[in-house]
C-alpha positions in Angstrom: 131.8 133.0 68.0 134.9 134.5 66.3 134.3 137.9 67.9 134.2 136.3 71.4 137.5 134.6 70.7 139.1 137.8 69.4 137.8 139.8 72.4 139.1 137.2 74.9 142.5 137.2 73.2 142.8 141.0 73.3 141.4 141.2 76.9 144.2 138.9 78.1 146.7 141.6 77.2 145.1 144.5 79.1 144.1 145.3 82.6 141.3 147.6 83.7 142.1 150.1 86.5 139.9 152.6 88.1 140.9 156.2 87.3 143.0 157.5 90.3 141.2 159.9 92.6 137.7 158.7 91.5 135.5 157.5 94.4 132.8 155.0 93.9 129.4 155.9 95.5 126.6 153.3 95.3 123.2 154.5 94.2 120.2 152.3 94.7 117.3 152.6 92.2 115.9 149.4 90.8 119.4 147.9 91.1 122.6 148.9 92.8 125.0 150.7 90.5 127.8 153.4 90.9 126.3 156.9 91.0 129.0 158.5 88.8 129.9 155.5 86.7 133.2 153.8 86.7 135.8 155.7 84.6 138.5 153.1 83.8 141.9 153.1 82.2 143.4 150.4 80.1 146.9 149.2 81.0 148.9 146.9 78.9 150.1 143.9 80.9 
């Protein structure tokens, strides 16, 4: 429970942004997911 509260508190201070220039291509296997993943950057808000 404490870890969830800590994570929620820290997550309020950052924003996730997709890496510039990365395109998202869907890939359908058993479920739909991005073919090359989602490289993200953390930005402090």
